[in-house]
N, C-alpha and C positions, 0 to 999 in steps of 0.2 A: 051520487052517480058520477060526478066529475072525478072522484078519486079512482073509480073503477075504469073510467073511459080512457084515461091518459096512457096506461101501459099498453093498451091494445095496438095503437099505431106503431109503437116501437117494436112490438113482437112481430107485427105484420111486415114491417120494413126488414127485420132480421130474416124472416122466412123468405121474403122476396129476394134478398141478397143471396141466401143460400141456394135458392132455385136458379138464379141467374148465373151463379158461379163466379170465378175470378174476373175482375174487371180488367180492361186493357192496360190501365196504369199499373195494376198489380203485376201483370205478366211482364210488362216492360221493366218494372222495378226489380223483379226476380232475375231477369236476364242481366241487368246492370250489376246486380249483386254478385252473380256468378262470375262476371268478368273481373270485378274488383277482388274476388277471392283467388283468382288464378295465380298471381305471383307467390303468395304465401303457401298455397298448396303445392305449387311446383317446387319450391325450395325444399320442403320437407320430403316430397317424393324423390326428388333428384338426389338429395343427400343420402337417403336410404338406398336408392338404386345404385349409386356409385360403389357401395360396398367397401369403403376404405377401412383399413385396420383402425380399431378404436385407440389402440396404444399410439400408433403413429399420428393419428389425428390430434389426440390430446397433446402430444409432444409439440405439434405445430401451433395449436391455438391455445394451449393451456396458459402460457405466460401472458399473451395478449389479452386473453379473457380476464385474467386476474387484474391486469393493469386497467382494463376497461371498467371493471367493477370498482376498483380502488378510486379511480378518478371520478366515477359517477357518485360514489358515496361521499367523497370529499366535497365535490362541487355542490351537490344537493344539500348537504349539511350546512355548509357555509352560506349558501343562498337562503336557506331557511332562517338562519340567525340574522343575516343582514336584512332580508326582506321583511321579516316580522318586526324587527326592531325599528326599522324606518317607518313601517306602516303605523306602528303605535305612536311614534314621535309626531308624525304629520297629521294623524287623526285624533289623538287624545290630549295633546299638550298645547300650550300657548307659544309654541316655537315661533319666533319672528319670521314673517313672510312665508308662513306654512302653505298658503295657497300656491305660491310660486314653487315651493319645494315639491308639492304634490305633482306638478306637471314635469318638473325637471328630472325627478328621480325615476320616472318611467321611460324617459327618452332613450336610454341605452338599448331599448327594444328595436330602434331603427337601424342599428348597426348589425349586420350579419356577423357571426362570431369569427369567421375566417377573415373578414375585413378588419375587425378589431385586432385580431392576432397579428395580421400584417402591419397594421398601424403601429403597434408596439415594437415590432421588429424594426420597422423603418425609423421610429423615434429613437431607438437605442443605438442605431447605426451611427458611425462617425458623420457628423453634420446634421443628425436628427435633433429635434427639439428637446427630447429627454436627455440625450447624450450631452448636448451643449449646456442644458440647464444644470445637470449634475456637475459638469466641469466648472461652471460658474461659481458654485457654492463650495468647491473644493472636494467633491466626492468623486470616487472612481466609478465610472459606469461599468456594469457587468459585461464581461466579454461574451458571454453566451446567454441568450434568453431562450432556453429550451427546456424540455423535460417536464416532469410532473408538476413542479412548483409553478412554472410559467403557465402551463395549461390550466392548473387550478385557479390561478389568479384571473386569467383572461376569461375563462368560462363563467366564473362566479360574477365578474363585473358585468357580463352581458345577459345573465339569466336570472339574477335576483328579482327583476320585475315580475317574473312569472309567479313568485311568491307574494311580493308586495301587493299586487293588484287584487287577488282574491282575499287576502287577509284584510286589506283596507276596506273592501266591501263587507266582509264579515264583521269588522269592528263597528261599521255604521249600523248594523242590524242587531247588535248585542243589546239586550234589555238594560237600559241605563239604571233602573231602580236597583238591580243587583249590585252594580258598582257603587252607587250612592249609599246603599245600605252598608256595604263593607267599609266605606270611608266613615260613615256615621258611627260605626262600632270601633273606630280607632285605627283601622288599617291604613298604612301609608300607600302612596301611589304604586310603588314597586310590589308591595305585598298584595295589593288589590289586583294588580296585573297577574301575578303568579297564581293566586288562589281563585280568582273569579273570571278575569278576562280570558286568560290563556285556555282554560278548559272549554270556554264557549267558542273559541275560534280554532280549536285544535284540528277539527276536520279540514278546515280551509288551509291551515298551515301544512298538514300532511299531503293534501291533494296537490298544492302548489309544489311541494318538495318532490313528489313523485313525478310531476311533469318535468321538472328540471332533471331528475334522474333519467327519464326517458330521452330528453333532449341530448344529454351527455352521452348516453349509450350510442346514439346514432350520429354523433358529431364526427365529421370527417376533415373538413378543410382546416380548422384551427389546430387540431392535434397533429395533422400532417405538417403544417408550417412550423409548428413548435417542436417537431421531432419526438413526439411521444407515441409509442407503438401500441395501438389498440386493435380491436377486432375489425374496425372499418378499414384499417390499413391492410390487414390480411386479405379481406375480401377484394380490395381494389388491386393489390399487387399480384395476387395469385390467380386472378380470374381467367387468365389465358394459359398459363404454364401448368397450373395445378388446380384443376377444377374441383377435385374432391376436398381439398383444404379450403378453397374459397367457399364452397357451398356449406361445409361444416361450420365455418365461421359465420356465414349468413344465417344458418339455422340456429346457432347459439344466440345471435342477436335477436332473431325473431322470437324465440322462446322467452328470453328476458323481457323483450318489449311487451309481449302479450301478458306476462305476469304483472308487469308494472301498470299497464292500462287497466287490467281487471281490478287491481287494488285501487287505482285512482277513481274509477267509475263508482266503486262501492263507497269510497269516502266522499265523493261528490254528492251521492245520494243522501248520505248522512248529513252533509253540510246543508243541503237544501231543506232537509227535514227539520234541522235545528234552527234555521233562520227565523227570527222573530223581530219584526220592525219595532223600534222603540218610539214611543210618543213622548217620553220624558226628556226634558232639556238636559243636556250634559254640561257639566262645568268642566272646562279644560283643566288638565293638571298644570299647576304653576311650576315651571322649571326653576325659576330663580336664577342663581348663578350657573345651574346646570344647562341653561340655554346656550352657553358658550361652547362646551364640549359637544352638545347636540348639534349645533350649527356646524362645527368643525367636522363632525362625523358625516353629516349630509353633504357638505362641500367636498370632502375627501372621496366619498363614493361617486359623486357626480363627476369629479375630476378624472378618476380612474376609468369610469365607464363611458364618459362622453367627451369631456373637454380635451384631455390629453390625446385620445385617438384622432379626433377631428382636427385638432391643432397640428398634429404630426402630419396628417394627410395634406392639410392646407399648406403647411410650410414647404413640403416637397413639391407640391403642385406649383406654387408661386415661383419657387426656385427653377423648376423646369420651364415655366413660361418665360422667365427672365432670360434663360440661356437659349431659348428657342428649341429646347428638347421636347417640348410638349406641344402637339398640334391638336386642338380640340376637335378639328374636323375629322381626325382619325377615329374619334369616338362615335361618329354618326352611324357607322355600320353596325357595331355592337349594340348601340342604343336602339336602332330600328329593329334589329333581330330580336332583342329582348322584349321590346314592346309588342311586336307582332306575335311572337309565340306565346306571350303571357295573355294577350287579349284572346287569342284562339283557345288557349287552355281554359280561360275563365268562362267564355261563352259555352264551350262544350260541356264543361263540368256542371254549370247551372242547368243546362238542358237535360243531361243524363240523370242528375239526382232529383229533378223535379217530380217525376212519377213516384219516387219513393216518398218524397215530402208530402205529396197529395194523399198517399195511402196511410202513412203514419198519422196524419193530422185528421183526415176526414173519415177514414175507414180503418182504424187500427186493428191489427190482427197479429197472430203469431208469425205469419208469413212476412208481413210488412216489418215486424220487429227484427226478423232474421236479416232481411234486406238492408235495413238501416245499420245493423251491427256489422255487416260485411263492408259497408262504406266507411264506417268509423274505424274498422280494423285496418283500412288502407293507410290511415295516418299513423297507426301504431307501428307498422312495418317501416324500418328505415328506408329512406329514398334510395340509398345505395343498393339495398337488397332487392327492392322492386326493379331497379334498373338492371341488375344482374340477371334476374329471372326473365325479364322481357327480352334482353339481348340474347340469352341462350335459347329461349323459345323461338325467336325469329331465325336464328342460325340453324336450328335443328328440325323445326317443324316443316313438313313438306308444303311447298307453295308459299311459305312466308319469308323466304330469304330476302325478298325485295324490301321488307320492312326494316332490316337491320341498318342502323345508322341513318334512319329517315326521320323527317319532321313528324310524320304520323306516329311513329313509335315513341318519339320524345314527348309529344303531347299526351299520348296514352299514359306514359309514366307520370306526368304531372297530374292528370285527371285522377288516376287511381290513388296517388299519394295525398292529394289535397281535396279530394271529394268531400271529406267530412267538414271542411271549412265552409263549404257552400251549403251543406245539408241543413245545418241549424238555421241559417238565414232564410233558406228556402221554406222551411217549415213555418217560420214566422211570417213569411210572405203569404203563404197559403191561409194562415189564420187571419190575415188582414181582410179577407173576403168573408163577411158574415153570412151565415146560412140563409138569413132572410133575404139578402140581396141575391144570392144564387137562385133561390126559389122564384123570386120575382122575375129575374132575367130568363129563367127557364119558361115561365108562362108567356113572356113577351117575345122571346126569340127562340124559334125551334132549332136553329143551327148551333151546334155545340162549338164549332170553330169560331163562328161570329161572336158568340157569347164570350169565349175566351179572349178574343182580340179586343172587343169593345168594352167589356165589363171587368173581367178578372185580371188581365195583365196590367191595366192601368193602376189597379189597387195593389197589385203584387210588386209593381216595379221597384219601389224603394228597397224592399227586402231582397229581391233578386239582384239588384245592383250592388248591395252590400255584400252578398255572398260572392258575386263575381269579383268584387274589389279585393276581398280577402284572398281569393285564389290568385289574382294578379299579383298581389304583394308577396305571397309565398313563392310564386314562380320566379319573379325577378331576382329573388335571393337564393334560389336553389342552385347548389353546386354539384354534388356527386352524381345525381341522375343526369345532369346536363353533360358532364364529362364522359359518361359511359354511353349515352344514347344519341348525342348530337351528331348530325351529319358531318362529314369531312369538310372542313373549311367554315363551318357554322360557329360563330363566336357570339357569346352574350357578354353583358357587362360582368357577370359573375366569373365566367371562364377567362375573360381578359384580365380581371383583377388577380385571379389565381395564378395565371402564368406569369404576370408581371412581378408579383411578390416572390414567386418561386425562383425567378431568375435575377431578382435584386434590382429591377427597374422601378425604383420607388417614385420617381417624378412622374413617369407615365401612368403608373398605377394609381397614384394619388388622385388624379383628375377623374378617372373612371370610378373610383371609390366614392368620391364626393357626389358624382351624378347619381350613383345608386343610392347613397344615403339620402339625398334630397327627395328622390321618388319615394323611398321607403318612409321618410318622415311625414310627407304629405298624406300618404295613404294610412299610415299608422294613426296619425292624429284624427283623420276623418272617420275611420272605420272602427278604431279600438279605443283611443283615449278620450275623444270628445263624448261618445255615448257613456263611457264610464264616469267621467266627471259630472255629466248631467244627472246620471242616476244617483251618484253620491250626494250631489247638492239637493236633490229631491228628498233623499232619506234624511238629511239634516234639517230640512225645512218642514 
């Protein structure tokens, strides 16, 4: 009888849910999802509605589109090679100090790409650390650090961790008995990697590579500083004088981003399905004399992606402080503005995505899945495209003119673009409240608001804070949306750095960059790297 009795309550609950109709959280989630979808839908409708000539539009955006795809293909390919190779070295070999290298090699994540690009430009300028170092060894510094090659180098140096981290996690879950079996049959370490390990981690490699491709598609600050003409430049420079071209370029970016995100989500699903934790102890591959070139490779990548940029910024900052050209008090205003708007964006984002997290976790349905997809799609759309759409809507929609270049519109852009970063953490927070505890609280406390305040929120707090922290981190580093939507006279650390590099004020900009990097480093370690390291250690143990 117990076998027959169990399904009945579940059917009864489903019938009750169907009778009661959509819940308030589902209705709120669908409203939020509709708001998140507005920029993407508006870009497509506006592009079609402007009715520009196809031939004229292609003449304007054809070359930048090709250069964008070329750069994205080069950066993602090189990031895949560098990230996968380094992941294998630090996870599978007896590399000296590999625990240290695991931490160091992901630290380039703390540098926004436009800060890294500016650091290289400042380092290669007369008086810069790279310029003086090359002079010291008798080499002629390059006169111009611009174009495709410079953009390729800089973006690869700061995006390869997006491949390294998922591949390292995948390597930790590959079944060790397959690799041990290949070695027993006489395969060497490189043959084992090519025939056994690489097919097992292929989905993670491709997913990370597509993420780098998406990042490069939407990159604005670095390519602008390095003088490489891409679609983001077209969107930014033609947004006022030639709206049809600007929206055509934005639509092209949007379509490319959606294709990449769809492919990445499919591959991520495969990667999750293929993960199998191994309980077999792995013997690290003995490098022998190969440990020297492996260490040199790790050191070179870390130098390009972390040491040289930070040293360049620090050199100019110290020089400016010595001459009295840098006043740290001047950074107080941008720092306060950055912190204030980032906290506001983080709080609002967590609040607006929480109803969707509740529905997808406790009452999953087709409607909640659509709502979650709309939020995730906000991250796929480049921030510059979201900002363009919101700015034009505010200027043209009746009664919304007051929103143009307001803090409210700026925060709305941040929330739409970074909502997905809070959604995953919010879902984990909702799962932290077991159904048993919810039922007991419902019996003891009739007030839903009091249950939420006294029982659920304390249990959900760590996940909600993590989601808010990720939004805060993304907001303090965001540049293009801030440039388009910020109120007149409103400066953040990102815009301060951008204008300083653009005008060649390296000493003043170096100090602001170091402050931004410090904030980013603390949050990246707390929210991203430390949980990853702990998970990796658990897998090994």
